[in-house]
C-alpha positions in Angstrom: 34.5 21.4 -11.7 32.4 20.9 -8.8 33.1 24.2 -7.2 32.5 26.4 -10.4 29.5 24.1 -10.4 28.2 25.4 -7.0 29.2 28.5 -7.5 27.1 29.1 -10.5 24.3 27.6 -8.7 24.6 29.5 -5.7 25.0 32.7 -8.2 21.5 31.6 -9.5 20.1 32.2 -5.8 19.7 28.4 -5.5 20.9 26.5 -2.6 22.0 22.8 -2.7 20.4 20.8 0.0 22.1 17.2 -1.1 22.8 14.5 -4.2 21.9 10.9 -4.2 20.7 8.3 -4.5 24.0 7.2 -4.2 24.3 3.1 -4.0 27.6 2.2 -1.9 29.2 -0.8 -1.7 31.2 -2.1 1.1 34.0 0.1 -0.6 35.9 2.8 2.0 37.6 4.4 -1.3 34.5 5.2 -2.9 32.5 6.3 0.0 34.9 8.8 0.6 35.1 9.9 -2.4 31.3 10.4 -2.3 31.8 12.3 1.1 34.5 14.4 -0.7 32.2 15.6 -3.4 29.3 16.3 -0.7 31.9 18.5 1.0 33.4 20.2 -2.0 30.2 21.4 -3.4 28.8 22.4 0.3 25.8 20.0 0.6 24.9 19.1 4.0 23.2 15.3 3.4 23.8 12.6 1.2 20.9 10.6 0.2 22.3 7.1 0.0 21.4 3.4 -0.2 24.4 1.7 1.2 25.0 -2.2 1.8 24.5 -3.2 5.2 28.2 -4.1 5.4 29.4 -0.4 4.5 27.4 1.3 7.4 30.2 1.2 9.6 32.5 3.0 7.1 29.5 5.3 6.5 29.2 6.2 9.9 32.8 7.0 9.9 32.3 9.4 7.2 29.9 11.6 9.1 31.8 11.8 11.8 34.9 12.9 10.1 32.6 14.9 7.4 30.2 16.4 9.5 28.1 15.7 6.6 24.6 13.4 7.2 23.9 10.4 5.3 20.1 9.9 4.7 19.2 6.1 3.9 16.5 6.3 0.9 13.8 3.5 1.2 13.1 2.0 -2.6 10.0 -0.2 -1.6 9.1 -3.6 -3.4 12.4 -5.2 -4.6 14.4 -3.7 -2.4 15.7 -6.3 -0.2 18.0 -3.7 1.8 15.5 -0.9 2.9 12.2 -1.6 1.4 10.9 0.5 4.6 12.4 3.7 6.4 12.2 1.7 9.6 14.0 -1.0 8.0 16.7 1.7 7.8 16.2 3.4 11.2 16.5 -0.1 12.7 20.2 0.1 11.3 21.5 3.4 12.0 19.2 4.5 15.2 22.4 3.3 17.6 25.1 4.9 15.4 26.1 8.6 15.0 23.1 11.1 15.1 24.3 12.2 11.4 23.3 8.6 10.2 19.4 8.8 9.3 16.8 8.0 6.7 15.3 10.0 3.7 11.7 8.1 3.9 10.4 8.0 0.5 6.4 7.8 1.3 5.8 6.5 -2.2 7.4 3.7 -2.1 6.5 3.2 1.5 2.9 2.7 0.3 3.9 0.8 -2.6 5.0 -1.9 -0.3 1.8 -1.9 1.9 3.5 0.4 4.7 1.7 3.5 6.2 3.5 6.7 5.1 2.3 8.5 8.4 3.3 5.7 10.9 6.9 5.7 9.4 7.6 9.2 9.4 6.6 9.3 13.2 8.7 6.2 13.7 11.8 7.3 12.0 11.4 11.0 12.7 14.2 11.4 15.1 16.9 10.7 12.8 14.8 12.1 9.5 17.4 14.1 7.7 15.6 14.3 4.1 12.2 13.4 3.1 11.3 12.1 -0.6 7.4 13.3 -1.4 5.3 11.7 -4.2 1.6 10.3 -4.7 1.3 6.9 -6.3 -1.6 5.3 -8.1 -2.1 1.9 -5.8 -1.0 0.6 -2.4 0.5 -2.1 -4.4 4.3 -2.9 -5.9 2.5 -2.2 -9.4 1.4 1.4 -8.4 3.2 4.0 -10.3 4.2 7.9 -9.6 0.9 10.2 -10.2 0.6 13.9 -9.5 0.1 14.7 -5.9 -3.5 14.6 -5.2 -4.5 11.9 -7.8 -3.2 9.3 -5.8 -4.0 6.9 -2.7 -1.8 8.8 -0.2 -3.5 10.7 2.5 -0.9 13.9 1.3 -3.0 16.3 4.0 -2.2 13.9 6.7 1.5 13.4 6.1 1.8 17.3 6.0 0.2 17.8 9.0 2.3 15.2 10.8 5.5 16.8 9.2 3.7 20.0 10.8 2.8 18.8 14.1 6.2 17.2 14.4 8.2 20.4 13.4 10.0 19.1 11.1 12.6 21.9 9.8 14.4 19.7 7.0 14.1 19.3 3.0 11.0 17.7 1.4 11.8 16.8 -2.2 9.1 16.4 -4.9 10.4 13.3 -6.6 8.1 13.1 -9.6 8.8 10.1 -11.7 5.9 10.4 -14.5 6.4 11.9 -17.7 10.0 11.8 -18.0 10.1 13.6 -21.4 8.0 16.7 -20.3 7.7 16.4 -16.5 6.9 20.4 -15.9 3.2 20.1 -16.0 2.8 17.1 -13.4 5.3 19.0 -11.1 3.4 22.2 -11.4 0.0 20.2 -10.8 1.9 18.2 -7.5 3.2 21.5 -6.2 0.2 23.5 -6.3 -1.7 20.9 -4.7 1.0 20.9 -1.6 0.6 24.4 -1.4 -3.0 24.6 -1.5 -3.0 21.8 1.4 -0.7 24.0 3.3 -2.7 26.9 2.9 -6.2 25.1 4.5 -4.3 22.3 7.3 
């Protein structure tokens, strides 16, 4: 079923870039199953939130499967990885395929600086989630990119300056019943900024 779904997606001209966010307990069979799934679907990256004591198993799996694992930070309320640098500190001495997926919205909501976080984790940045938020506080919520408090032009300028070649995913969590207008506005804003920086 996984192979058939991946083929259908490829036949439609789309390219699977990863899966997740996958929460990973310290359970080798569970983690291996996630890596088998990514391998079968030909996904190069798993976006994850592993328990700290599961990191040695994840490190073993990235070596065995040659699939990158990018730890996603979830800001306020995330006791494991509120900031991307919290994940980075735990993986920086592991296999280079163990990395991070900074979520700039959650970084801002926890009081962090998205640009500083990107720079700090860049050598292990295997994916990125881009969004805008209404406030730099835990109660901040996702909004259309360009309407919030994140300096999106500076984020994009930083990615270009650093030569980032990876995937940047729009994570739009507003208007769950009809997200396309807000997503289109967000992409329009991003494309407009990229045209002028």
